[in-house]
C-alpha positions as CSV (number, residue, x, y, z in Angstrom):
1,M,2.5,20.5,-37.2
2,N,6.3,20.2,-36.4
3,R,5.4,20.8,-32.7
4,T,2.8,18.1,-32.9
5,I,5.2,15.6,-34.4
6,M,7.9,16.6,-31.9
7,R,5.3,16.1,-29.0
8,L,4.4,12.7,-30.4
9,S,8.0,11.5,-30.8
10,T,8.9,12.9,-27.3
11,F,5.7,11.2,-25.9
12,T,6.7,7.9,-27.5
13,A,10.3,8.1,-26.2
14,T,9.1,9.1,-22.7
15,A,6.5,6.2,-22.7
16,A,9.2,3.7,-23.6
17,A,11.6,5.0,-21.0
18,L,8.9,4.9,-18.3
19,S,7.8,1.4,-19.3
20,A,11.4,0.2,-19.1
21,V,11.9,1.7,-15.6
22,M,8.6,0.3,-14.4
23,L,9.4,-3.2,-15.7
24,T,12.8,-3.3,-14.2
25,S,12.6,-1.3,-11.0
26,H,11.4,-4.1,-8.8
27,S,13.1,-7.2,-10.1
28,A,15.1,-7.8,-7.0
29,S,12.3,-9.6,-5.1
30,A,11.1,-12.8,-6.8
31,A,7.9,-12.9,-4.7
32,E,6.9,-9.3,-5.5
33,T,4.2,-8.8,-8.2
34,C,3.6,-5.6,-10.0
35,S,1.1,-4.2,-12.4
36,T,2.5,-3.0,-15.8
37,A,-0.9,-2.1,-17.2
38,N,-1.1,0.5,-20.0
39,G,-3.9,2.2,-18.0
40,N,-1.3,3.1,-15.4
41,V,0.4,5.6,-17.8
42,R,-1.3,8.9,-18.4
43,A,-0.5,12.0,-20.4
44,I,-1.8,15.2,-18.7
45,D,-2.5,18.2,-20.9
46,L,-1.7,21.3,-18.8
47,P,-3.3,24.7,-19.6
48,G,-1.4,27.5,-21.3
49,L,2.3,27.2,-21.9
50,K,2.9,24.8,-19.0
51,P,4.7,21.6,-20.2
52,D,2.4,18.6,-20.7
53,T,3.4,15.8,-18.4
54,Q,3.3,12.0,-18.7
55,I,3.0,10.0,-15.5
56,G,3.5,6.3,-15.1
57,A,2.5,4.3,-12.0
58,E,3.6,0.9,-10.9
59,V,1.4,-0.9,-8.2
60,C,3.0,-3.8,-6.4
61,A,2.3,-6.3,-3.6
62,D,5.5,-6.9,-1.8
63,P,5.8,-9.9,0.7
64,S,9.0,-9.8,2.7
65,S,11.2,-12.5,4.3
66,D,10.1,-11.5,7.8
67,G,6.5,-12.7,7.2
68,K,4.9,-9.4,6.3
69,I,3.5,-7.9,3.2
70,K,2.9,-4.3,2.0
71,A,1.7,-2.5,-1.1
72,N,3.8,0.0,-3.0
73,T,2.8,2.6,-5.7
74,T,5.8,4.1,-7.5
75,L,5.3,7.2,-9.8
76,N,7.7,8.2,-12.5
77,W,7.1,11.3,-14.7
78,G,8.5,13.5,-17.4
79,I,7.5,16.4,-19.5
80,L,6.3,15.9,-23.1
81,D,7.5,19.3,-24.4
82,D,11.2,19.9,-25.1
83,Q,11.1,23.5,-24.0
84,V,9.5,24.9,-20.9
85,Q,7.9,28.3,-21.5
86,D,5.8,28.5,-18.3
87,T,7.6,27.4,-15.1
88,G,4.6,28.1,-12.9
89,K,2.8,25.7,-10.6
90,R,1.3,22.7,-12.5
91,F,-0.7,20.9,-9.8
92,T,-2.8,22.3,-7.0
93,S,-2.9,18.8,-5.5
94,F,-1.4,15.4,-6.4
95,K,-2.1,12.6,-3.9
96,V,-1.7,8.8,-4.1
97,T,-3.6,6.4,-1.9
98,T,-2.0,2.9,-1.7
99,R,-4.0,0.0,-0.4
100,L,-3.0,-3.5,0.7
101,E,-5.9,-5.8,0.0
102,N,-6.7,-9.5,0.5
103,R,-9.4,-11.9,-0.4
104,P,-10.2,-15.5,0.7
105,T,-10.2,-16.9,-2.8
106,S,-8.6,-15.9,-6.1
107,S,-12.1,-14.8,-7.4
108,G,-13.3,-13.3,-4.1
109,T,-14.0,-9.7,-3.2
110,D,-11.1,-7.6,-2.0
111,S,-11.0,-6.2,1.6
112,V,-8.7,-3.3,2.5
113,V,-6.2,-4.4,5.1
114,T,-4.0,-1.3,5.3
115,S,-4.0,2.0,3.5
116,T,-2.0,5.3,3.3
117,T,-2.2,8.5,1.4
118,C,0.9,10.3,0.2
119,D,1.0,13.9,-1.0
120,F,3.4,14.3,-3.9
121,T,2.2,17.8,-5.0
122,D,5.4,19.7,-4.1
123,K,7.6,17.0,-5.8
124,L,5.7,17.1,-9.0
125,N,5.7,20.9,-9.0
126,Q,9.5,21.1,-8.2
127,N,10.8,18.6,-10.8
128,Y,9.9,18.3,-14.5
129,A,11.0,14.6,-14.5
130,N,11.7,11.8,-12.1
131,A,12.9,8.4,-13.5
132,T,13.8,6.9,-10.1
133,G,10.3,7.4,-8.8
134,L,8.5,8.4,-5.7
135,T,7.0,5.5,-3.7
136,C,3.9,5.5,-1.5
137,S,3.9,2.4,0.7
138,S,1.0,1.0,2.7
139,P,1.7,-0.1,6.3
140,A,2.8,-3.7,6.4
141,A,0.5,-6.5,7.6
142,V,1.2,-10.1,8.6
143,F,1.3,-12.3,5.5
144,N,-1.2,-15.2,5.6
145,P,-0.5,-17.6,2.7
146,D,-4.0,-18.9,2.9
147,L,-5.3,-15.6,1.5
148,W,-4.8,-13.9,-1.9
149,W,-3.1,-10.5,-1.6
150,S,-2.8,-7.5,-3.9
151,G,-1.8,-3.9,-4.0
152,D,-4.2,-1.3,-5.4
153,A,-4.0,2.5,-5.7
154,T,-5.9,5.6,-6.6
155,V,-4.4,8.9,-7.7
156,V,-6.4,12.2,-7.2
157,Y,-4.9,15.3,-8.8
158,D,-6.0,18.8,-9.5
159,I,-4.4,20.7,-12.3
160,E,-3.6,24.4,-11.5
161,A,-5.9,26.9,-13.3
162,D,-7.8,24.4,-15.5
163,G,-11.1,25.1,-13.7
164,K,-12.0,21.3,-13.7
165,G,-11.4,20.5,-10.0
166,A,-10.0,17.2,-8.8
167,I,-9.6,14.2,-11.2
168,T,-9.7,10.6,-9.9
169,W,-7.5,8.0,-11.6
170,Q,-8.1,4.4,-10.4
171,L,-4.9,2.5,-11.2
172,T,-4.8,-1.2,-12.2
173,G,-3.7,-3.1,-9.1
174,S,-1.0,-5.7,-8.8
175,P,-1.5,-9.4,-9.7
176,L,-2.5,-11.6,-6.8
177,V,0.1,-13.1,-4.4
178,S,-0.7,-16.1,-2.2
């Protein structure tokens, strides 16, 4: 029971810290819009004595002063257990696909303009926490102010030795920019 209470209090503290980082990490650019959806934070229960891990993701659409726009997905993570008993490999695979999308109207259908996939498997296995984040950025495109732009992302991860295979996590995209 004490371990459960400790896990919950550690989880709450980690969630608050990740939320604060996600809300403040991109405040330098007034035109950038980022998703702060609760669905972009996930606790991952790892098998055995491996430390359960919480991952937060921020998805942004980032127009620049040179007339271009790109999408960014930034991951932050931390372990939910105070003590690490099994330092073995936690993820067989952990990949993020970031997409820059646009649509002709605010209620229209998104079209993918550019996309990239980043493999963060080694980084997540090497480090138990990362508050500064890893960012996966789409290639930039020419910004057309007549269109509505957004960033969107999908995470696909496979937990080592859980026997479940790859898990797909569709993140909530950024608000629209026009």
